[in-house]
C-alpha positions in Angstrom: 197.5 137.5 57.0 198.0 136.6 60.6 196.7 133.1 61.5 193.9 132.7 64.1 195.1 131.6 67.5 194.0 128.1 68.7 192.1 129.2 71.8 190.9 126.3 74.0 187.3 126.0 74.7 185.8 126.3 78.2 185.2 122.5 78.2 188.9 121.9 77.3 190.1 124.2 80.0 187.8 122.5 82.6 189.1 119.1 81.4 192.7 120.2 81.8 192.0 121.5 85.3 190.3 118.3 86.2 193.3 116.3 84.9 195.6 118.4 86.9 193.5 118.0 90.1 193.4 114.2 89.6 197.2 114.2 89.1 197.6 116.2 92.3 195.2 113.9 94.1 197.2 110.9 92.9 200.4 112.4 94.1 198.7 113.3 97.5 197.5 109.6 97.9 201.0 108.3 97.3 202.7 110.5 99.8 201.9 108.3 102.9 200.6 104.9 103.8 197.5 106.2 105.5 196.6 108.3 102.5 197.2 105.3 100.2 195.0 103.2 102.5 192.2 105.8 102.2 192.5 105.7 98.5 192.5 101.9 98.0 190.0 101.1 100.8 187.2 103.6 100.5 185.4 102.5 103.6 188.4 102.6 105.8 187.9 104.3 109.2 191.0 105.9 110.3 191.5 106.3 114.0 194.4 108.1 115.7 196.2 104.8 116.4 196.1 103.9 112.7 197.9 107.0 111.9 200.6 106.2 114.5 201.2 102.7 113.1 201.1 104.0 109.5 203.6 106.7 110.2 205.9 104.2 111.8 205.7 102.0 108.6 206.5 104.9 106.5 209.7 105.4 108.6 210.5 101.7 107.9 210.1 102.2 104.1 212.3 105.4 104.3 215.1 103.5 106.0 214.7 105.4 109.2 213.5 102.5 111.4 215.1 99.0 111.1 213.2 97.3 113.9 209.5 98.0 114.6 207.3 96.1 117.0 203.6 96.8 117.0 201.6 95.3 119.9 197.8 95.7 119.7 194.5 93.9 120.7 192.9 91.6 118.1 190.7 93.1 115.4 192.0 96.7 115.8 193.4 97.0 112.2 197.0 96.0 112.5 197.0 93.4 109.8 195.1 95.6 107.4 197.9 98.2 107.6 201.0 96.0 108.2 200.3 92.9 106.2 198.0 94.0 103.4 198.3 97.7 102.6 202.0 98.3 103.5 203.5 95.6 101.2 201.4 96.9 98.2 202.4 100.5 99.0 206.0 99.6 99.4 206.1 97.9 96.0 204.5 101.0 94.4 207.1 103.2 95.9 210.0 100.8 95.2 209.3 97.8 92.8 212.7 96.4 93.5 212.0 95.5 97.2 212.1 92.0 98.4 209.6 91.2 101.2 209.2 88.0 103.2 206.1 87.9 105.3 205.4 85.2 107.9 202.4 84.4 110.2 201.5 81.5 112.5 200.8 79.1 109.6 201.1 78.9 105.7 197.3 79.2 105.1 197.0 82.5 106.8 200.2 83.9 105.4 199.1 82.9 101.9 195.7 84.5 102.5 197.4 87.8 103.3 199.5 87.5 100.2 196.4 87.1 98.1 195.0 90.2 99.6 198.1 92.1 98.8 197.8 90.9 95.2 194.1 92.0 94.9 195.1 95.5 96.1 197.9 95.7 93.5 195.5 94.5 90.8 192.8 97.0 91.6 192.0 100.0 89.5 192.7 102.4 92.4 196.2 100.9 92.7 197.0 101.1 89.0 195.9 104.7 89.0 198.7 105.5 91.5 201.4 103.1 90.4 200.9 102.2 86.8 204.4 100.8 86.4 204.2 98.3 89.2 202.6 95.1 87.9 202.1 91.6 89.1 203.6 88.7 87.2 201.8 87.1 84.3 199.1 84.5 84.3 201.6 81.7 84.0 202.6 82.5 87.5 199.2 82.0 89.0 200.1 78.8 90.7 203.0 80.5 92.6 200.7 83.5 93.4 198.1 81.2 95.0 200.8 79.8 97.1 201.7 83.2 98.4 204.6 84.1 96.2 204.7 86.7 93.4 207.2 88.8 91.5 207.0 92.4 90.2 207.1 92.4 86.4 210.3 93.8 85.0 211.8 94.5 88.3 213.8 92.6 91.1 211.0 92.9 93.6 209.2 89.8 95.0 207.0 88.7 97.8 207.2 85.4 99.7 204.6 84.2 102.2 205.2 81.5 104.7 204.1 80.2 108.1 206.6 81.0 110.8 207.7 77.4 110.9 207.8 77.2 107.1 210.9 77.1 104.8 212.1 80.4 103.5 215.5 79.1 102.6 217.2 80.6 99.6 215.3 83.9 99.7 216.7 87.2 100.9 214.7 90.1 102.1 214.8 93.9 102.3 211.8 93.9 104.6 210.7 91.0 106.8 207.2 91.0 108.3 206.0 88.8 111.1 202.3 89.1 111.7 200.9 87.2 114.8 203.4 84.2 115.1 201.1 82.7 117.8 197.7 81.2 116.8 196.0 80.5 120.1 196.4 79.9 123.8 197.5 76.3 123.3 200.4 77.4 121.1 201.3 80.2 123.5 201.4 77.8 126.5 203.5 75.3 124.7 207.1 75.7 125.6 208.1 73.6 122.6 206.2 75.9 120.3 207.8 79.0 121.8 211.3 77.5 121.5 210.7 76.4 117.9 209.4 80.0 117.1 212.5 81.6 118.7 214.9 79.1 116.9 213.1 79.9 113.6 213.4 83.6 114.1 217.1 83.4 115.0 218.2 80.8 112.6 216.1 81.4 109.5 214.2 84.7 109.6 216.9 87.1 110.7 219.5 85.4 108.3 217.3 86.4 105.4 218.1 90.1 105.8 219.9 91.7 102.9 222.9 93.9 103.8 222.9 96.3 106.6 219.6 98.0 105.6 217.2 95.2 106.1 214.2 95.9 108.3 212.0 93.7 110.4 208.4 94.4 111.4 206.8 92.4 114.2 203.1 93.0 114.8 201.2 90.8 117.2 198.9 90.5 120.1 200.7 89.4 123.3 199.9 85.9 124.4 202.6 85.0 126.8 205.4 86.6 128.8 207.9 84.4 126.9 206.5 84.8 123.4 208.6 86.1 120.6 208.0 89.8 121.5 208.7 89.1 125.1 212.0 87.4 124.3 213.1 90.3 122.0 212.1 92.9 124.7 214.0 91.0 127.3 217.0 90.7 125.2 217.0 94.3 124.3 216.7 95.4 128.0 219.7 93.2 128.9 222.0 93.6 126.1 222.7 97.1 124.5 224.3 95.3 121.5 221.1 93.5 120.7 218.6 94.8 118.2 217.0 97.9 119.6 213.3 98.1 118.6 210.9 101.0 118.2 207.8 99.8 120.2 204.2 100.8 119.6 202.1 99.3 122.4 198.4 100.1 122.3 196.3 98.6 125.1 192.6 98.4 124.6 192.1 100.7 127.7 194.7 103.2 128.5 196.5 102.6 131.8 198.6 105.7 131.8 198.1 109.2 130.4 198.7 109.2 126.7 199.0 111.9 124.0 195.7 110.9 122.4 193.7 109.7 125.5 193.4 109.7 129.2 193.5 106.8 131.7 190.5 104.6 131.3 189.7 105.6 127.8 189.2 103.1 125.0 191.6 102.6 122.1 189.0 102.8 119.3 185.8 103.9 120.9 183.8 104.1 117.6 184.3 100.4 117.1 184.8 99.0 120.6 183.1 101.2 123.2 184.3 101.1 126.8 181.2 99.3 127.8 181.9 96.6 125.2 185.5 96.3 126.4 184.4 95.8 130.0 181.9 93.1 128.9 184.7 91.3 127.1 187.0 91.6 130.1 184.4 90.2 132.5 183.7 87.2 130.0 187.3 86.2 129.5 189.0 86.8 132.9 191.9 88.9 134.0 194.9 86.9 132.6 193.5 86.7 129.1 192.4 90.3 129.2 195.8 91.5 130.5 197.7 89.7 127.7 195.5 89.9 124.6 194.0 93.3 125.2 196.3 95.2 127.4 199.7 93.8 125.9 201.1 93.0 129.3 201.1 89.2 129.9 201.5 87.7 133.3 199.4 90.2 135.3 200.6 90.4 139.0 197.6 89.3 141.1 195.4 89.2 138.1 195.7 85.7 136.6 194.4 82.3 137.6 195.9 82.9 141.2 195.7 86.1 143.2 198.2 87.3 145.6 195.7 88.2 148.3 194.6 84.5 148.5 198.0 83.4 149.9 198.1 83.0 153.7 200.9 81.9 155.9 201.5 79.6 158.8 204.6 78.6 160.9 203.9 75.0 161.2 201.5 72.2 160.3 199.1 70.3 162.7 198.7 66.5 162.8 199.1 65.3 159.3 196.9 62.7 157.6 199.0 62.5 154.4 201.9 64.1 152.7 202.9 64.1 149.1 205.8 65.8 147.2 205.0 66.3 143.6 207.8 66.6 141.0 208.0 68.3 137.7 211.4 67.4 136.2 213.6 68.9 133.5 216.9 67.8 132.2 218.3 70.9 130.8 220.9 72.6 133.1 221.7 76.3 133.1 219.1 78.5 131.3 216.6 75.7 130.6 213.6 74.6 132.5 213.6 74.0 136.2 213.2 70.9 138.1 210.8 71.4 141.1 209.5 69.3 143.9 206.6 70.8 146.0 205.5 69.1 149.2 201.9 69.4 150.2 200.4 68.2 153.4 196.7 67.7 154.3 195.4 68.0 157.9 191.8 68.2 159.1 190.6 69.2 155.6 193.1 71.9 155.3 196.1 72.0 152.9 199.6 73.2 153.4 202.5 73.8 151.0 205.4 72.8 153.3 208.4 73.1 151.0 209.6 73.8 147.5 212.9 72.3 146.2 213.8 73.9 142.8 216.9 74.1 140.6 218.3 73.8 137.2 220.2 70.5 137.1 221.4 68.0 134.5 219.8 64.5 134.3 222.3 62.8 136.7 221.9 65.6 139.3 218.1 65.5 139.1 218.2 61.8 140.2 220.4 62.5 143.1 218.4 65.5 144.2 215.1 63.6 144.1 216.7 60.7 146.1 218.2 63.1 148.7 215.0 65.0 149.1 212.9 61.8 149.4 215.2 60.7 152.2 214.8 63.9 154.0 211.0 63.8 153.6 210.9 60.5 155.2 208.7 57.4 154.5 205.6 59.3 155.5 205.8 61.4 152.4 204.9 59.8 149.1 206.9 61.0 146.0 204.9 61.6 142.8 206.2 62.7 139.4 204.3 63.9 136.3 204.8 61.2 133.7 205.2 62.3 130.2 203.5 60.4 127.4 205.2 57.8 125.2 208.0 55.4 125.8 210.3 58.1 127.1 208.0 58.9 130.0 207.7 55.2 130.9 211.5 54.8 130.8 212.1 57.7 133.1 209.6 56.4 135.7 211.0 52.9 135.5 214.6 54.2 136.1 213.5 56.4 138.9 211.6 53.5 140.6 214.9 51.6 140.8 216.8 54.7 142.1 214.1 55.2 144.8 213.8 51.6 146.0 211.9 51.5 149.2 210.3 54.9 148.7 206.6 55.3 147.9 207.2 56.6 144.4 205.0 56.5 141.3 204.7 58.3 137.9 201.3 60.1 137.5 199.9 60.2 134.0 199.1 63.7 132.9 195.5 64.4 131.8 193.9 67.8 130.9 195.7 71.1 130.4 198.0 72.7 132.9 195.1 75.1 133.8 192.7 72.3 134.4 195.2 70.4 136.6 195.8 73.6 138.7 192.1 74.5 139.3 191.6 72.1 142.3 194.4 73.7 144.3 193.2 77.2 143.2 189.7 76.5 144.5 191.1 75.5 148.0 193.5 78.5 148.0 190.7 80.9 147.1 188.3 79.3 149.7 190.9 79.9 152.4 191.7 76.2 152.9 195.3 76.3 151.8 198.3 77.9 153.4 202.0 78.3 152.8 204.6 77.6 155.5 206.7 80.7 155.9 210.0 80.3 154.2 212.4 81.9 151.8 210.9 80.2 148.8 207.5 81.9 149.3 208.0 85.0 147.1 209.3 83.2 144.1 206.5 80.6 144.4 203.7 83.2 144.7 205.1 85.3 141.8 205.1 82.3 139.5 201.6 81.2 140.5 200.2 84.7 140.1 201.8 84.9 136.5 200.3 81.5 135.5 199.4 80.6 132.9 201.0 83.4 130.9 204.3 83.5 132.8 207.6 82.3 131.5 207.8 79.3 134.0 205.3 76.9 135.3 207.3 74.1 137.0 206.2 75.2 140.6 202.5 75.2 139.3 202.9 71.8 137.8 204.6 70.3 140.8 201.9 71.7 143.1 199.1 70.3 141.0 200.9 66.9 140.9 201.2 66.8 144.8 197.8 68.4 145.6 195.8 66.2 143.2 197.5 63.1 144.6 196.6 64.2 148.1 193.1 64.9 147.1 192.4 61.8 145.0 194.5 58.9 146.2 193.3 56.8 149.3 194.3 58.2 152.6 195.7 54.8 153.7 198.5 55.3 151.3 199.9 58.2 153.3 200.0 56.7 156.8 202.1 59.4 158.4 203.6 59.0 161.8 201.4 60.5 164.5 202.3 63.5 166.5 203.9 65.5 163.7 203.4 69.2 164.4 200.9 68.5 167.2 200.4 71.2 169.8 201.8 73.9 167.5 199.8 76.9 166.2 199.2 76.6 162.5 197.2 79.7 161.8 198.7 83.1 162.6 197.0 85.3 160.1 198.2 86.8 156.9 201.8 87.7 156.4 
């Protein structure tokens, strides 16, 4: 007798079809970072720029891109993709990966690490990658500090501030997310130098083998920030790391594949009207760097090129001061700069700029020689750094300049605050430059301030101008007749 066939019921067939659809759906959600993000973040709004960033990160994971730089305005989704979803997705695809992730400080880096762990512990993640599991509860302390291991595999994740210690750890993928916290850090040359040193001496040495990859995602703050230095190095040296660059300004400045000039990056979240309101509220130099990813806007910063007017000579002078901003690093370091400012009849004139990269001994000689050429009618003022070192420098310089009206000026307020009085007179049409070969370099630096790479001419100008403005006129008893009878206003250059 032939046995009856075991025919599945309709319910069983439907259940099998549903399981197969779910399996295919899971495979679909695993095929790319943007699909994974949609699956693990149900409310995620995908704009075209997210797809571009996600596709580039997919290339990093596939070994097709070893250096990726992503430049975007704040709050436009870069950290969500780069620092939260990408590490979790990468571990799902390859549990043996070793990832080091850095940001501007330990607290933020550890916060991002906890977000990665939450994603990996979620039901949606486990559905896609059931074999990728976080370390056991005994490792909770390490996990709260930003470090975790993948159970049963070689993979691990280490989070640290950019200035933190990652000694002893190697990485297949290194992530740097916003190495600069704020404007104060961005304007600090000390911070920029420390960031660069940490990148060169610690972060890049963590790479494992020839296949290690680095991802830098950030908002631009300064011409000389980490991204700026890497871009400058790449342009000058073909042997340096060559980066794939994704730069996404808030408002398009050139025709792009996905938008025209003048269109917003993410209009459903930040409309053009909203972006223009922000631009008006923050000023041009903040807008250009933070939102347009091009720090040091020419003619768009604190100073504007059209404000500079030129004369051939100075009328009778009531007072003259040369302000000094000194540096002791020769070669590629900071510049030592002396700017001479004269005041006459309520108008101000930048007469001369002395600038160079000299060692400590040469700086003393240059200042003495310049003071002798300026004559006794011109006071010499120098920005005095805080602490005993600044006191010692001024004391030594006073001996060197015996017989010269020399003094150290204590620094108060930010560089921008100190530059504002001169800026106000320049904008009002009360300040002029004497025509000379130094004009262009001087104007270019002032127009790029405060996001430009150098600010020595700005600081020296502030030192001189504020002394002219604030110190008693009797201090600057200049000889009479200087410049008398000569035209001092001959219109713009």
